[in-house]
N, C-alpha and C positions, 0 to 999 in steps of 0.2 A: 500540567496539573493532573490530568487523568491517569498518566502513567504511574503516578504514586499510589493510586487506588488499587488495592489487590483485587484480582478477579476481572479486570477490564482487559479483554483480549485486543489484538491488533485490529480486527475488523471493526469493533465498536469504536475504538480509539480513533482510527483513521477516518471513519465516517463522521464522527462528531468534530474532530479536529479540522476537517475540511469545510465546516459550516462557517458562514461569514457573520451570522448574527444569532441572537438567542432564539428567534422564531424558527430559523432553520434547524438549530440544535434540537429544539422541542419536537419538531416534525420528524426528524431523524430518529430520536429516541422513541417516539410513539410508534413509528414503523417497526423498529427493532423489538419493542416491548410487545407488540401485537403478534409477533412471531412471523411477520412477513419475511419472505426470503429477500435477501439483499437484491435491490433492483440494479439495473444496468448502470445507472449513473453512479451509484454507491460502489459498485464493483470496479468501475473504471477509476474512480477517485482513490480507492484502496490500492489498486495496482500502481497508479502513478505515484502515490505517496510512498509505497514500498520501493519503487524504482528510484525516486529522488533521495531516499534515505539509505540506499544500499551501499555498503562499504565492507571492507574486509575486517576480520577480527584479528587481534594481536596473536601472532603465532599460527595463524591459519595457513594451510598450504595453498599454493596456487591452484592445484587441482580441485580442492574443495571450493575455493572462491569461484573458479570458473564454472563448476558444476551448479552452484547456487545461482549464479548470474544467468547461466543458460536456462535453468528452470524458470526463473523470473521472466526472461525474454520469451520463452515458449508460452507462458501464461498470458503475457501481453498480446502476443500474436494470436493465440487461440481466441481471445476476447476482442480481437480487432482494434486494439489500442495502438495508435500510431505514434512511433517515436522515430526521430531522424537518425541516420547513421552517425551524425556528429554527436547527438545526445548519447547514443549507445557507447561510442568510443570514449567520450569524456567521462561518463559514469563508470565505465569499466576500469579506467585508469586512476580513479579517485581512491 
């Protein structure tokens, strides 16, 4: 639903989309509205959301796909987000 609203970027969408109930959504929106920097939990949620949704685009070259995947994996590693080798292999092949 939020993807259809113009001006909602991926950070906001993935933070709110990961909330389990209205109370969590309200708290997340309040944090974002008050200008707080994204906290560690929100950052991890965003990265895992991006990892789970990662796929190639029609007509995208293998080099481009690998480069984007490599950048995402570096971001996960830099933020100490753990993914198994199996998860990485399966996600890369999707």
